[in-house]
C-alpha positions in Angstrom: 10.8 53.3 7.1 8.5 50.5 5.9 7.7 47.6 8.2 9.1 44.2 7.8 5.6 42.9 6.7 5.5 45.5 4.0 8.9 44.3 2.6 7.7 40.7 2.7 4.5 41.6 0.9 6.4 43.6 -1.7 8.9 40.7 -2.2 6.0 38.2 -2.7 4.2 40.6 -5.1 7.4 41.1 -7.1 7.9 37.3 -7.5 4.2 36.8 -8.4 3.7 35.5 -11.9 7.4 35.1 -12.6 9.5 32.0 -12.9 12.4 33.5 -10.9 14.0 36.9 -10.2 17.6 37.6 -9.6 18.2 38.4 -6.0 20.0 41.6 -6.8 17.1 42.8 -9.0 14.6 41.8 -6.3 16.5 43.7 -3.6 16.9 46.8 -5.8 13.2 46.8 -6.7 12.1 46.6 -3.0 14.7 49.1 -1.8 13.9 51.6 -4.5 10.8 52.9 -2.6 12.8 53.7 0.5 14.0 57.2 1.0 17.8 57.6 0.2 18.5 58.5 3.8 17.3 55.1 4.9 18.7 53.0 2.0 21.4 51.2 4.0 19.0 50.2 6.9 16.3 49.3 4.3 18.7 47.1 2.3 19.5 45.2 5.5 15.8 44.8 6.3 15.0 43.6 2.8 17.8 41.0 3.0 16.4 39.8 6.4 12.9 39.6 4.9 14.1 37.5 2.0 15.9 35.2 4.5 12.8 34.9 6.7 10.6 34.2 3.7 13.0 31.4 2.6 13.2 30.0 6.1 9.4 29.9 6.4 9.1 28.2 3.0 7.3 31.0 1.1 10.2 31.5 -1.3 13.2 29.5 -2.3 16.6 30.7 -3.4 18.5 29.1 -6.2 22.2 29.5 -6.8 23.6 29.2 -10.3 27.1 29.9 -11.6 25.9 33.2 -13.0 23.7 34.5 -10.2 21.4 33.9 -7.3 17.6 33.8 -7.9 14.5 33.7 -5.8 11.1 32.3 -6.7 7.8 31.7 -5.0 7.0 28.2 -3.6 3.6 26.6 -3.6 3.2 27.8 0.0 4.3 31.3 -1.0 1.6 31.4 -3.7 -1.0 30.5 -1.1 0.3 33.2 1.2 0.2 35.7 -1.6 -3.4 34.8 -2.4 -4.3 35.3 1.3 -2.6 38.7 1.4 -4.5 39.7 -1.7 -7.7 38.9 0.1 -6.6 41.0 3.1 -5.8 44.0 0.9 -9.1 45.8 0.4 -7.8 48.1 -2.4 -6.6 45.3 -4.7 -9.8 43.3 -4.7 -12.6 43.3 -7.2 -15.8 45.2 -6.3 -17.9 43.6 -3.7 -21.1 45.0 -5.2 -23.3 42.2 -6.6 -23.4 42.0 -10.4 -26.3 39.5 -10.4 -24.0 36.5 -10.9 -23.3 33.7 -8.5 -19.8 32.2 -8.2 -19.9 28.5 -7.4 -16.6 26.7 -6.5 -16.6 23.0 -6.3 -13.6 21.7 -4.3 -12.7 18.1 -4.2 -9.3 17.3 -2.8 -8.6 13.8 -1.3 -7.6 13.3 2.3 -4.0 12.8 1.1 -4.0 16.5 0.2 -5.6 17.7 3.4 -3.3 20.7 3.9 -4.0 22.1 0.5 -7.7 21.5 1.0 -7.7 23.3 4.3 -5.7 26.2 2.8 -8.2 26.5 0.0 -11.2 26.4 2.4 -9.6 29.2 4.4 -9.2 31.3 1.2 -12.8 30.6 0.2 -14.0 31.8 3.6 -11.8 34.9 3.5 -13.2 35.7 0.0 -16.7 35.6 1.4 -17.8 32.2 0.1 -20.3 30.2 2.0 -20.3 26.5 2.2 -23.5 25.4 0.5 -23.1 21.6 0.6 -20.1 19.3 1.3 -17.7 20.6 -1.4 -19.8 23.4 -3.0 -19.1 27.0 -2.1 -21.1 30.1 -3.3 -20.5 33.8 -3.3 -22.0 36.8 -5.1 -18.5 38.4 -5.1 -16.4 38.4 -8.3 -13.4 36.6 -7.0 -13.4 33.8 -9.6 -10.2 35.2 -11.2 -8.3 34.7 -8.0 -9.4 31.1 -7.8 -8.8 30.6 -11.5 -5.2 31.6 -10.8 -4.9 29.3 -7.8 -6.4 26.5 -10.0 -3.8 27.1 -12.7 -0.9 27.6 -10.3 -1.6 24.4 -8.4 -2.7 22.3 -11.4 -6.1 21.6 -9.9 -7.8 20.7 -13.2 -10.7 18.6 -11.9 -10.2 19.2 -8.1 -11.3 22.8 -8.3 -14.2 23.8 -10.6 -15.4 27.3 -10.9 -18.9 28.2 -12.2 -20.2 31.7 -12.8 -23.9 32.0 -13.6 -26.9 34.2 -13.4 -29.2 31.5 -14.6 -30.8 29.7 -11.6 -34.2 28.4 -11.0 -36.2 30.5 -8.5 -36.0 28.1 -5.6 -32.3 27.6 -5.9 -31.6 31.4 -6.1 -33.8 31.9 -3.0 -31.8 29.2 -1.2 -28.5 30.8 -2.3 -29.7 34.2 -1.0 -30.9 32.6 2.2 -27.6 30.8 2.8 -25.6 33.8 2.0 -27.6 36.3 4.1 -27.5 34.0 7.2 -23.8 33.5 7.0 -22.5 36.9 5.9 
C-alpha cells in the first residue's frame, strides 16, 4: 500500500488549482489507485491523511448543507510548491536554454514568514542570491514562481524577469555567482 506521504501528496495535487473539492470525490480519487484488496485500509489511511493535512493547516474543510468540501490553504499552496521542487520528474528541464531568470522579492518585515518561505523555495529551485532581494537562475522555473505570485497576490512584491540580453560584464558576473554557489 502507498505511504501516508504519498496520500498527502496526492490530496494536495488533487486540490491544486481548484476552488474546492467534495470530500467524497477527493477520497474516491485518492483511493482509486489502491488495489481492491487494500481499499478498506487505504480509505482509512486517506481519511487520516486528510485529517492530518487539516490539522497542520495545509487544507481546510468546509461544511455546507449539501456536502463537505476541502480546499488548499495558503500554507498548503506553499507546501505543494515545495513538493513540486522535490519531485524530479515534474520539473522543467535543468539544461540551460541561454536565458536567465531573475526574481526580485520585496516583502516587508510584517510578512516575514512568507518572505522566508519564498526564499526557501527560491533556494530549492536553484536560485542564487545576487544582491539583497535579487535572485538569479539559469533554470526555467519562472512558471512555478508565476503561479506563486498569482496565488498569493504578490503583484509588486515578486517580480520575474526572463532575459537573454545582458551586457558582457553582467553575464560574466551571473555565471561567476552561479558557478560558485551551485
